[in-house]
C-alpha positions in Angstrom: 317.5 80.4 146.8 316.6 76.3 146.8 314.1 74.5 144.7 311.5 71.5 146.1 313.9 69.6 143.6 316.8 70.2 145.1 318.4 68.6 148.4 321.9 68.6 149.7 324.0 65.3 150.0 325.9 64.5 152.6 328.5 63.3 150.7 330.8 66.3 149.5 328.2 69.1 151.1 327.4 70.1 147.0 323.1 71.0 146.7 322.1 68.0 143.9 318.9 67.6 142.3 316.8 65.0 143.0 318.0 63.2 139.5 321.4 63.5 140.7 320.8 62.2 144.2 318.9 59.0 143.0 322.5 58.0 140.6 324.1 59.0 143.5 322.4 56.6 146.0 322.1 54.0 143.5 326.2 54.0 142.9 326.8 54.4 146.7 324.6 51.1 147.3 325.8 49.1 144.5 328.7 50.4 143.2 329.7 52.0 139.2 329.8 49.7 136.7 333.1 48.4 135.2 333.8 48.8 131.6 332.4 44.9 130.4 330.4 43.5 133.2 329.0 45.1 136.4 328.8 43.4 139.9 326.0 41.0 140.4 324.6 43.2 143.2 324.5 46.1 140.6 322.8 43.7 137.8 320.5 42.4 140.1 319.4 45.9 141.2 319.8 47.3 137.9 316.9 44.7 136.5 314.7 46.0 139.2 314.2 49.1 138.1 311.7 50.7 135.7 312.7 51.6 132.5 312.5 55.4 133.1 315.0 54.9 136.7 317.2 52.5 134.1 317.6 55.5 131.6 318.4 57.9 134.9 321.1 56.1 135.9 322.6 54.9 132.5 322.3 57.7 130.6 323.1 61.3 130.4 321.1 63.0 127.6 322.5 66.4 128.3 326.1 64.7 127.4 325.4 62.9 124.4 324.3 65.9 123.0 326.8 68.8 124.6 329.2 66.7 125.6 332.0 68.7 125.8 330.1 72.0 127.2 328.5 69.8 129.4 331.6 68.0 131.2 332.7 71.6 131.0 329.8 72.7 133.4 329.5 69.9 135.7 333.2 70.8 136.3 335.2 67.7 134.6 337.5 69.7 132.5 340.2 67.0 132.8 337.6 64.6 130.9 336.3 67.5 128.4 339.8 68.3 127.8 340.6 63.8 126.8 336.7 63.8 125.2 337.9 66.9 123.0 341.4 64.7 122.0 339.9 61.8 121.5 336.9 63.2 118.8 339.7 65.6 117.2 341.7 61.9 116.8 338.7 60.3 115.8 338.1 62.7 113.1 341.3 62.9 111.9 341.7 59.2 111.5 338.3 59.3 109.6 339.9 62.1 107.2 343.1 60.7 106.8 341.5 57.0 106.1 338.4 58.7 103.7 336.0 57.0 105.3 332.7 56.7 103.9 330.0 59.2 105.3 327.8 57.0 107.1 330.6 55.1 108.8 332.1 58.4 110.3 328.7 59.7 111.6 328.6 55.9 113.1 331.7 56.7 114.7 330.9 60.4 115.8 327.3 58.7 117.0 329.0 55.8 118.9 331.2 58.2 120.4 328.5 60.6 121.9 326.7 57.9 123.2 329.3 56.3 125.1 330.2 60.0 126.8 326.6 59.9 127.2 326.6 56.5 129.0 329.7 57.5 131.2 328.9 60.6 132.4 327.0 60.2 135.3 330.0 58.1 136.8 332.2 60.7 136.2 330.4 63.0 137.6 329.6 60.9 140.7 333.2 60.0 141.0 334.2 63.7 141.2 331.3 64.8 143.4 331.2 61.7 145.8 334.9 60.4 145.4 336.8 63.3 144.9 338.5 61.6 142.0 338.8 63.3 138.3 341.5 61.8 135.9 342.5 62.3 132.4 340.7 58.6 131.6 337.8 57.6 130.4 
């Protein structure tokens, strides 16, 4: 059953929603942002987008709230294991150092946001490029 908002991408023969197709088209045209600074072409194209489209490309809210489970849902099991391991390590360090609750929560929220910011890139690499690494 095919819905009106779903079409097939030619990159991997998968069925993607319009939202995912928009992200993939943008990444195909301008590349993916690196860790620190995107390419000038990416930055210019990104600035030309509306706020809503910028959020669509940069943030995946399902990944923010359901990070490990959402990565597993997308088939990114290596990333899910890595995200889980880093989350456990952060928790262990927090307990070992007896960090204040507010700092511990800030670290956790920062980790969730990081995963939410990178998930679209992880999925693009997995589907369009055929790569799934252990690295973040």
